[in-house]
C-alpha positions in Angstrom: 34.8 8.6 -66.8 33.8 12.0 -68.2 36.1 14.9 -68.1 33.4 17.5 -67.9 31.1 18.5 -65.0 27.3 18.2 -65.3 27.0 21.9 -66.3 28.9 21.1 -69.6 26.9 18.1 -70.6 25.1 20.1 -73.3 28.4 20.8 -75.0 29.7 17.3 -76.2 32.1 19.1 -78.6 34.3 19.9 -75.6 34.6 16.3 -74.6 35.2 15.3 -78.2 37.8 18.0 -78.8 39.7 17.3 -75.6 40.0 13.6 -76.6 41.1 14.5 -80.1 43.8 16.9 -78.7 45.1 14.1 -76.4 45.5 11.9 -79.5 47.2 14.7 -81.5 49.6 15.3 -78.7 50.5 11.6 -78.6 50.8 11.6 -82.4 53.4 14.3 -82.4 55.7 12.1 -80.3 56.2 9.8 -83.3 58.7 12.3 -84.7 61.6 10.8 -82.7 60.7 7.9 -80.4 58.8 6.0 -83.1 61.5 6.0 -85.8 64.8 6.0 -83.8 64.8 2.2 -83.4 65.1 1.9 -87.2 68.3 4.0 -87.4 70.6 0.9 -87.2 68.6 -0.6 -90.1 69.0 2.6 -92.1 72.8 2.2 -91.7 72.6 -1.2 -93.3 69.9 -0.7 -95.9 70.6 2.8 -97.3 74.1 3.6 -96.1 73.1 6.2 -93.4 76.2 7.6 -91.6 76.6 8.6 -88.0 76.4 12.3 -89.1 73.1 11.5 -90.9 71.8 9.9 -87.8 72.5 13.1 -85.8 70.9 15.2 -88.5 67.8 13.0 -88.5 67.1 14.5 -85.0 68.7 17.9 -85.5 66.9 18.7 -88.7 63.7 17.8 -87.1 64.1 19.8 -83.9 65.9 22.9 -85.2 62.9 24.4 -87.1 61.0 24.8 -83.8 63.5 27.5 -82.7 62.5 29.5 -85.8 58.8 28.6 -86.4 57.3 28.2 -82.9 57.1 32.0 -82.3 55.6 32.5 -85.8 52.9 29.9 -85.2 52.0 31.5 -81.9 51.6 34.9 -83.5 49.4 33.5 -86.3 47.3 31.6 -83.8 46.6 34.7 -81.7 46.0 37.0 -84.6 43.9 34.6 -86.7 42.7 31.0 -85.7 44.2 28.2 -83.6 42.6 25.5 -85.7 44.2 26.8 -88.9 47.7 26.5 -87.3 47.0 23.1 -85.9 45.5 21.8 -89.2 48.4 23.1 -91.4 50.9 21.7 -88.9 49.3 18.2 -88.8 49.1 18.1 -92.6 52.8 19.1 -93.0 53.9 16.6 -90.3 51.9 13.8 -91.9 52.6 14.5 -95.6 56.4 14.9 -95.2 56.7 12.0 -92.8 54.8 9.7 -95.1 56.9 10.8 -98.1 60.0 9.4 -96.5 58.5 5.9 -97.0 58.9 6.4 -100.7 62.6 7.5 -100.9 66.0 6.1 -99.9 67.9 9.3 -100.7 69.4 10.6 -97.5 69.5 14.2 -98.6 65.8 14.0 -99.6 65.0 12.4 -96.2 66.7 15.1 -94.3 64.8 17.8 -96.2 61.6 16.1 -95.5 62.6 15.8 -91.8 63.2 19.6 -91.7 59.7 20.2 -93.2 58.3 17.7 -90.6 59.9 19.8 -87.9 58.1 22.9 -89.1 54.9 21.0 -88.7 55.5 19.5 -85.3 56.5 22.9 -84.0 52.9 24.0 -84.4 51.2 20.9 -83.0 52.5 20.9 -79.4 51.9 24.5 -78.4 48.5 24.6 -80.2 47.2 21.5 -78.3 48.1 23.0 -75.0 46.7 26.4 -75.9 43.4 25.1 -77.2 42.8 23.1 -74.0 43.5 26.4 -72.2 40.9 28.1 -74.3 38.4 25.4 -73.7 38.5 25.5 -69.9 40.0 28.9 -69.1 37.1 29.7 -66.7 37.3 26.3 -65.0 40.8 26.0 -63.4 40.4 22.5 -62.0 39.1 21.2 -65.3 41.8 22.9 -67.3 44.5 21.5 -65.0 43.0 18.0 -65.2 42.8 18.2 -69.0 46.5 19.4 -69.3 47.5 16.6 -67.0 45.7 14.0 -69.2 47.5 15.5 -72.2 50.8 14.8 -70.4 49.7 11.3 -69.6 48.8 10.6 -73.2 52.3 11.9 -74.3 54.1 9.7 -71.9 52.0 6.6 -72.7 53.0 7.2 -76.3 56.6 7.5 -75.4 56.4 4.2 -73.6 55.0 2.2 -76.5 56.4 4.0 -79.6 59.9 2.6 -79.5 58.6 -1.0 -79.3 56.1 -0.5 -82.1 58.7 1.3 -84.3 61.2 -1.5 -83.7 58.7 -4.2 -84.6 57.6 -2.4 -87.8 61.2 -1.7 -88.7 62.0 -5.4 -88.4 59.7 -5.9 -91.4 61.1 -3.0 -93.5 63.3 0.0 -92.4 60.8 2.5 -94.0 57.6 1.0 -92.7 57.3 3.2 -89.6 57.3 6.3 -91.8 54.2 5.1 -93.5 52.3 5.6 -90.2 52.8 9.3 -90.3 49.9 9.2 -92.7 47.6 9.2 -89.6 48.3 12.9 -89.2 46.8 13.8 -92.6 43.1 12.9 -91.8 43.7 14.4 -88.3 44.6 17.7 -90.0 41.6 17.5 -92.4 39.3 16.8 -89.4 40.7 19.8 -87.5 40.1 22.1 -90.5 36.5 20.9 -91.2 35.0 19.8 -87.9 37.0 21.1 -84.9 35.3 24.3 -83.4 37.4 27.4 -82.6 37.6 27.5 -78.8 37.5 30.5 -76.5 36.0 32.9 -79.1 33.8 34.4 -76.4 36.9 35.7 -74.6 38.4 37.2 -77.7 38.7 41.0 -77.6 38.4 43.3 -80.6 41.4 43.1 -82.9 44.2 45.3 -81.7 47.4 46.5 -83.5 50.5 44.3 -83.6 52.2 46.8 -81.4 49.6 46.4 -78.7 49.8 42.6 -79.1 53.6 42.5 -78.6 53.4 45.0 -75.7 50.8 42.8 -73.9 53.0 39.8 -74.6 56.0 41.6 -73.1 54.1 42.6 -70.0 52.9 39.0 -69.4 56.5 37.7 -69.4 57.0 39.4 -66.0 54.2 37.5 -64.3 55.7 35.2 -61.7 53.7 32.2 -62.9 55.0 32.6 -66.4 58.6 33.0 -65.2 58.3 29.8 -63.1 56.8 27.8 -65.9 59.6 28.9 -68.3 62.3 28.1 -65.8 60.9 24.7 -65.0 60.4 23.7 -68.7 63.9 24.7 -69.6 65.5 22.9 -66.7 63.6 19.6 -67.0 64.1 19.3 -70.8 67.8 20.3 -70.5 68.3 17.5 -67.9 66.0 15.0 -69.6 67.7 15.2 -73.0 71.0 14.8 -71.3 69.6 11.5 -69.9 68.2 10.5 -73.3 71.5 11.2 -75.1 74.0 9.8 -72.6 72.2 7.2 -70.4 73.2 4.3 -72.8 76.9 5.3 -72.3 76.4 5.7 -68.6 75.0 2.2 -68.0 77.6 0.7 -70.4 80.3 2.0 -68.0 78.9 -0.2 -65.3 78.4 -3.3 -67.5 74.7 -2.9 -68.2 73.0 -3.3 -71.6 71.0 -0.9 -73.8 67.9 -2.8 -72.9 68.5 -2.0 -69.2 68.9 1.7 -70.2 65.4 1.4 -71.8 64.0 0.2 -68.5 65.3 3.4 -66.9 63.5 5.4 -69.6 60.4 3.5 -68.9 60.6 4.1 -65.2 60.9 7.9 -65.9 57.8 7.8 -68.0 55.9 5.7 -65.5 56.7 8.0 -62.6 55.7 11.1 -64.6 52.4 9.6 -65.9 51.5 8.4 -62.4 51.7 11.9 -60.9 50.3 13.6 -64.0 47.0 11.7 -63.5 46.6 13.4 -60.1 47.3 17.0 -61.0 43.7 17.9 -60.7 43.8 16.9 -57.0 47.1 18.9 -56.6 45.4 22.0 -58.1 42.6 21.7 -55.6 45.0 21.4 -52.7 45.7 24.3 -50.3 48.8 25.3 -52.2 48.9 27.5 -55.3 49.9 25.9 -58.6 53.0 28.0 -59.0 54.4 26.9 -55.6 53.7 23.2 -56.5 55.6 23.6 -59.8 58.4 25.6 -58.1 58.8 22.8 -55.5 58.9 20.3 -58.4 61.7 22.3 -60.0 63.8 22.2 -56.8 63.3 18.5 -56.3 64.0 17.7 -60.0 67.4 19.4 -59.5 68.1 17.4 -56.3 67.0 14.0 -57.7 68.8 14.5 -61.1 72.2 14.5 -59.2 71.5 10.8 -58.6 72.1 10.0 -62.3 75.8 10.9 -61.7 76.0 8.9 -58.4 74.1 5.7 -59.5 76.4 2.7 -60.2 73.9 -0.3 -60.6 70.7 -1.1 -62.4 68.7 -0.9 -59.2 70.0 2.5 -58.3 69.5 3.8 -61.9 65.9 2.5 -61.9 65.2 4.1 -58.5 66.7 7.5 -59.6 64.7 7.2 -62.9 61.4 6.6 -61.0 62.0 9.4 -58.5 63.0 11.8 -61.3 59.8 10.9 -63.2 57.7 11.5 -60.1 59.3 14.9 -59.4 58.9 15.8 -63.1 55.2 14.9 -62.9 54.6 17.7 -60.4 56.0 20.2 -62.9 55.0 18.7 -66.3 51.3 18.3 -65.4 50.9 21.9 -64.2 53.4 24.1 -66.1 51.2 24.7 -69.1 48.3 25.5 -66.8 50.5 28.2 -65.2 50.7 29.9 -68.6 47.1 29.4 -69.8 45.5 30.4 -66.5 47.5 33.6 -66.2 47.2 35.1 -69.7 44.3 36.4 -71.7 43.0 34.6 -74.8 44.5 37.2 -77.2 48.1 36.4 -76.2 47.7 32.8 -74.9 49.1 31.1 -78.0 52.1 33.4 -78.0 52.9 32.8 -74.3 52.5 29.0 -74.7 54.6 29.1 -77.9 57.4 30.9 -76.1 57.3 28.1 -73.5 57.6 25.5 -76.3 60.5 27.5 -77.8 62.3 27.4 -74.5 61.7 23.7 -74.3 63.3 23.2 -77.6 66.2 25.4 -76.7 66.9 23.2 -73.7 66.7 20.1 -75.9 69.1 21.6 -78.5 71.9 22.8 -76.2 71.8 20.0 -73.6 73.9 17.4 -75.5 76.5 20.1 -76.2 76.8 21.0 -72.5 77.2 17.4 -71.4 79.9 16.8 -74.1 81.7 19.9 -72.9 81.6 18.7 -69.3 83.0 15.4 -70.4 86.2 17.0 -71.7 86.6 19.6 -68.9 86.9 17.9 -65.6 88.4 21.0 -64.0 84.8 22.3 -63.8 84.4 20.0 -60.8 87.3 21.4 -58.7 85.0 23.8 -56.8 82.7 20.9 -56.0 85.3 18.5 -54.8 85.0 19.7 -51.2 81.4 18.7 -50.9 81.5 15.4 -48.9 78.3 13.8 -50.1 79.4 14.1 -53.7 82.7 12.4 -53.1 84.3 13.9 -56.3 87.8 13.5 -57.4 88.3 15.8 -60.5 91.4 13.8 -61.6 89.3 10.6 -62.1 86.1 12.2 -63.6 85.4 11.0 -67.1 82.2 10.9 -69.2 79.3 13.3 -69.7 77.2 11.7 -66.9 79.0 13.9 -64.3 77.3 16.9 -65.9 74.2 16.0 -63.9 75.9 17.1 -60.7 76.3 20.6 -62.2 72.8 20.8 -63.8 71.2 19.4 -60.6 73.0 21.9 -58.3 72.3 24.9 -60.7 68.6 23.9 -61.2 68.1 23.5 -57.4 69.8 26.8 -56.8 67.7 28.5 -59.5 64.5 27.2 -57.9 65.5 28.4 -54.5 66.4 31.9 -55.9 63.0 32.1 -57.5 61.3 31.2 -54.2 63.3 33.9 -52.4 62.5 36.5 -55.1 58.8 35.7 -54.9 58.9 36.0 -51.1 60.6 39.4 -51.3 58.1 40.6 -53.9 55.2 39.5 -51.7 56.8 41.2 -48.7 57.4 44.5 -50.6 53.8 44.5 -51.7 52.6 44.1 -48.1 54.9 46.9 -46.9 53.7 49.3 -49.7 50.0 48.4 -49.5 47.9 50.8 -47.4 47.0 49.4 -44.0 
C-alpha cells in the first residue's frame, strides 16, 4: 500500500526516500540489540570483563550527549543529507572494523566512534521525514509512525539474529555493520535534499539560536521533550533490571525476553494506527500528553507484578501506552517548527532521550540501596509498601511512575491555565 496520496504520484522520490529512511532507522538499532547476545561469548573468547561489557554500551551511548546538538546545528545550517551520510559511514566503518580485532581497548575506541555516527542517524531520519511531509500533517504523522514500527520490528528480531550469528563466531555480527557503508554512499549520491522550498535565506548564527530558544517554549515541544525523557528513563530501567526482577520470582532470562517482546509488540501495534489518531477530534499534543500520564500509571505495574503472566500483561499495556506517545512525539516537533530550526529541535529531543537512557540505571541502583525513599509512599493502600522489606531496583518504578504521572497532570493543568489566560486577555 502506497504511503502517498494521488497528488504526490508524480514524485516517486518521496516514496523511495521514506522507505530508505525506515530502513536506516532500523539499521541504527543494531548498535546495541544486535550485538548484546554475543557479550557472553566475548567473555570466553577474548577475556572481556564485566566493566568492559558496561563500557561496550556506555562508550556507544555517551557520544550522543556531546554530538547530537552539533549534528543538529550542521544539518540546519548546511544539508541534512551530508550529516546522515557521514553518520552512516562512520557507524558502518567503525562497526565493521571491530570484526578484525580482538583487542578490547581498540574495540571500545571503535564503539565510541560508532556512537558519534549513530547520534546523527536517528535525529536526521525523523527530521527529513518532517521536511518531506511538513505541509501534509496526516502523511507526516503516518510516516513517523511507520518509522517507529520499523524500529520496533528491528528490536524484535535483532537479538535472535545476533545470537545465531554469534554462535558461529563471536565477531560475526559486527561484520553486518558493513550494510551502513553503501547506505551512506547512497545517501550522499542519490538522496535528494528535502524541504528546500521551505528554506529561508541564510541568517546569522545569533538569529538561528534565538529562533531555537523561542521554539523551546512551544507547548507541543515541551510535551514532546517531557514524554521522550520519561519513557526512555523508564524503558531503560526495564531493559537493565528486568532480568533481575524476574529472577526474584523464579523466572528465566528467556521469559524476560518475552516481556521485552510484548512491549515491542504493543508499541508497534499502536504506532501503525497513529495516522488515524492524528485525524481524530483530539489534537496530537493532547493524545501524547494522555499517553505520558498512562505510561506513568502502567509502569508502576513493573514493581507490583509477581508472575510471568502479570509481567507479560504489564509489558503489553506499557507498550500500548508507549505507542500513543512514540508514534506522535516526533511529529509534535516537526509540525510545530520551521524548516530552518527543525533539525536542531529534533536533535535536542534525541539528546534528551539519551540523557534519560544514561541516568536511568544510576537512579534505579540508587533506589535499590535507599529503601527509606519509600517511607512517604507506605501509607498508600493500593501500593502495599513496607519500606523495611523493600530490596532491589525494581521498586524504583513506583517512584518513576508516580512522578511521571504527576508531571503529565501538571503539564495538562498548565496548558489549561495558559488557554484560560489567553481567553481572558483576548478582546471580546
